[in-house]
PyMOL commands that place a pseudoatom at each C-alpha (Angstrom):
pseudoatom trace, name=CA, resn=UNK, resi=1, chain=A, elem=C, hetatm=0, pos=[-57.486, -86.112, -74.239]
pseudoatom trace, name=CA, resn=UNK, resi=2, chain=A, elem=C, hetatm=0, pos=[-55.711, -85.821, -70.916]
pseudoatom trace, name=CA, resn=UNK, resi=3, chain=A, elem=C, hetatm=0, pos=[-51.945, -86.098, -70.601]
pseudoatom trace, name=CA, resn=UNK, resi=4, chain=A, elem=C, hetatm=0, pos=[-51.024, -89.641, -69.643]
pseudoatom trace, name=CA, resn=UNK, resi=5, chain=A, elem=C, hetatm=0, pos=[-54.279, -91.166, -70.885]
pseudoatom trace, name=CA, resn=UNK, resi=6, chain=A, elem=C, hetatm=0, pos=[-54.278, -94.011, -73.342]
pseudoatom trace, name=CA, resn=UNK, resi=7, chain=A, elem=C, hetatm=0, pos=[-57.051, -93.933, -75.929]
pseudoatom trace, name=CA, resn=UNK, resi=8, chain=A, elem=C, hetatm=0, pos=[-57.223, -97.709, -75.495]
pseudoatom trace, name=CA, resn=UNK, resi=9, chain=A, elem=C, hetatm=0, pos=[-58.107, -99.784, -72.486]
pseudoatom trace, name=CA, resn=UNK, resi=10, chain=A, elem=C, hetatm=0, pos=[-55.569, -101.829, -70.575]
pseudoatom trace, name=CA, resn=UNK, resi=11, chain=A, elem=C, hetatm=0, pos=[-57.565, -104.955, -71.403]
pseudoatom trace, name=CA, resn=UNK, resi=12, chain=A, elem=C, hetatm=0, pos=[-57.057, -104.135, -75.106]
pseudoatom trace, name=CA, resn=UNK, resi=13, chain=A, elem=C, hetatm=0, pos=[-53.311, -103.960, -74.492]
pseudoatom trace, name=CA, resn=UNK, resi=14, chain=A, elem=C, hetatm=0, pos=[-53.279, -107.190, -72.507]
pseudoatom trace, name=CA, resn=UNK, resi=15, chain=A, elem=C, hetatm=0, pos=[-54.956, -108.912, -75.439]
pseudoatom trace, name=CA, resn=UNK, resi=16, chain=A, elem=C, hetatm=0, pos=[-52.226, -107.778, -77.835]
pseudoatom trace, name=CA, resn=UNK, resi=17, chain=A, elem=C, hetatm=0, pos=[-49.352, -107.915, -75.399]
pseudoatom trace, name=CA, resn=UNK, resi=18, chain=A, elem=C, hetatm=0, pos=[-50.210, -111.309, -73.962]
pseudoatom trace, name=CA, resn=UNK, resi=19, chain=A, elem=C, hetatm=0, pos=[-49.019, -112.987, -77.159]
pseudoatom trace, name=CA, resn=UNK, resi=20, chain=A, elem=C, hetatm=0, pos=[-45.531, -111.878, -76.215]
pseudoatom trace, name=CA, resn=UNK, resi=21, chain=A, elem=C, hetatm=0, pos=[-42.780, -110.011, -78.034]
pseudoatom trace, name=CA, resn=UNK, resi=22, chain=A, elem=C, hetatm=0, pos=[-41.984, -112.964, -80.327]
pseudoatom trace, name=CA, resn=UNK, resi=23, chain=A, elem=C, hetatm=0, pos=[-45.475, -112.711, -81.841]
pseudoatom trace, name=CA, resn=UNK, resi=24, chain=A, elem=C, hetatm=0, pos=[-44.560, -109.168, -82.858]
pseudoatom trace, name=CA, resn=UNK, resi=25, chain=A, elem=C, hetatm=0, pos=[-41.239, -110.133, -84.447]
pseudoatom trace, name=CA, resn=UNK, resi=26, chain=A, elem=C, hetatm=0, pos=[-38.679, -109.912, -81.632]
pseudoatom trace, name=CA, resn=UNK, resi=27, chain=A, elem=C, hetatm=0, pos=[-36.475, -112.885, -80.879]
pseudoatom trace, name=CA, resn=UNK, resi=28, chain=A, elem=C, hetatm=0, pos=[-36.507, -112.605, -77.082]
pseudoatom trace, name=CA, resn=UNK, resi=29, chain=A, elem=C, hetatm=0, pos=[-39.308, -112.299, -74.548]
pseudoatom trace, name=CA, resn=UNK, resi=30, chain=A, elem=C, hetatm=0, pos=[-38.529, -108.853, -73.099]
pseudoatom trace, name=CA, resn=UNK, resi=31, chain=A, elem=C, hetatm=0, pos=[-41.064, -106.060, -73.267]
pseudoatom trace, name=CA, resn=UNK, resi=32, chain=A, elem=C, hetatm=0, pos=[-39.304, -102.695, -73.336]
pseudoatom trace, name=CA, resn=UNK, resi=33, chain=A, elem=C, hetatm=0, pos=[-40.873, -99.232, -73.648]
pseudoatom trace, name=CA, resn=UNK, resi=34, chain=A, elem=C, hetatm=0, pos=[-39.637, -98.842, -77.261]
pseudoatom trace, name=CA, resn=UNK, resi=35, chain=A, elem=C, hetatm=0, pos=[-41.149, -102.209, -78.208]
pseudoatom trace, name=CA, resn=UNK, resi=36, chain=A, elem=C, hetatm=0, pos=[-44.430, -101.415, -76.500]
pseudoatom trace, name=CA, resn=UNK, resi=37, chain=A, elem=C, hetatm=0, pos=[-44.543, -98.089, -78.365]
pseudoatom trace, name=CA, resn=UNK, resi=38, chain=A, elem=C, hetatm=0, pos=[-44.109, -99.940, -81.678]
pseudoatom trace, name=CA, resn=UNK, resi=39, chain=A, elem=C, hetatm=0, pos=[-46.917, -102.395, -80.896]
pseudoatom trace, name=CA, resn=UNK, resi=40, chain=A, elem=C, hetatm=0, pos=[-49.255, -99.599, -79.761]
pseudoatom trace, name=CA, resn=UNK, resi=41, chain=A, elem=C, hetatm=0, pos=[-48.548, -97.777, -83.029]
pseudoatom trace, name=CA, resn=UNK, resi=42, chain=A, elem=C, hetatm=0, pos=[-49.057, -100.900, -85.181]
pseudoatom trace, name=CA, resn=UNK, resi=43, chain=A, elem=C, hetatm=0, pos=[-52.112, -102.307, -83.437]
pseudoatom trace, name=CA, resn=UNK, resi=44, chain=A, elem=C, hetatm=0, pos=[-53.954, -99.201, -82.253]
pseudoatom trace, name=CA, resn=UNK, resi=45, chain=A, elem=C, hetatm=0, pos=[-52.603, -96.585, -84.687]
pseudoatom trace, name=CA, resn=UNK, resi=46, chain=A, elem=C, hetatm=0, pos=[-51.638, -94.264, -81.832]
pseudoatom trace, name=CA, resn=UNK, resi=47, chain=A, elem=C, hetatm=0, pos=[-48.121, -92.867, -81.488]
pseudoatom trace, name=CA, resn=UNK, resi=48, chain=A, elem=C, hetatm=0, pos=[-46.258, -92.800, -78.197]
pseudoatom trace, name=CA, resn=UNK, resi=49, chain=A, elem=C, hetatm=0, pos=[-42.574, -92.250, -77.570]
pseudoatom trace, name=CA, resn=UNK, resi=50, chain=A, elem=C, hetatm=0, pos=[-40.656, -94.810, -75.535]
pseudoatom trace, name=CA, resn=UNK, resi=51, chain=A, elem=C, hetatm=0, pos=[-40.429, -92.223, -72.766]
pseudoatom trace, name=CA, resn=UNK, resi=52, chain=A, elem=C, hetatm=0, pos=[-44.187, -91.670, -72.916]
pseudoatom trace, name=CA, resn=UNK, resi=53, chain=A, elem=C, hetatm=0, pos=[-44.799, -95.415, -72.631]
pseudoatom trace, name=CA, resn=UNK, resi=54, chain=A, elem=C, hetatm=0, pos=[-42.458, -95.615, -69.626]
pseudoatom trace, name=CA, resn=UNK, resi=55, chain=A, elem=C, hetatm=0, pos=[-44.401, -92.763, -68.001]
pseudoatom trace, name=CA, resn=UNK, resi=56, chain=A, elem=C, hetatm=0, pos=[-47.709, -94.541, -68.579]
pseudoatom trace, name=CA, resn=UNK, resi=57, chain=A, elem=C, hetatm=0, pos=[-46.353, -97.813, -67.209]
pseudoatom trace, name=CA, resn=UNK, resi=58, chain=A, elem=C, hetatm=0, pos=[-45.041, -96.141, -64.054]
pseudoatom trace, name=CA, resn=UNK, resi=59, chain=A, elem=C, hetatm=0, pos=[-48.551, -94.854, -63.457]
pseudoatom trace, name=CA, resn=UNK, resi=60, chain=A, elem=C, hetatm=0, pos=[-49.886, -98.415, -63.664]
pseudoatom trace, name=CA, resn=UNK, resi=61, chain=A, elem=C, hetatm=0, pos=[-47.483, -99.704, -61.003]
for i in range(1, 61): cmd.bond("trace and resi %d" % i, "trace and resi %d" % (i + 1))
show_as sticks, trace
zoom trace
């Protein structure tokens, strides 16, 4: 796998992420890199650090 590549598609993430942070147990509606890393790990069983998530998001614009 290449560095910076997600083994999931962005449409997969949008499906999980579109429910919002509250659907994943957080009380506010802010997505942060650490929260996104937790959801990726729980939903897709792939581990990313918060820094790795931030790197991937920067690449997406």
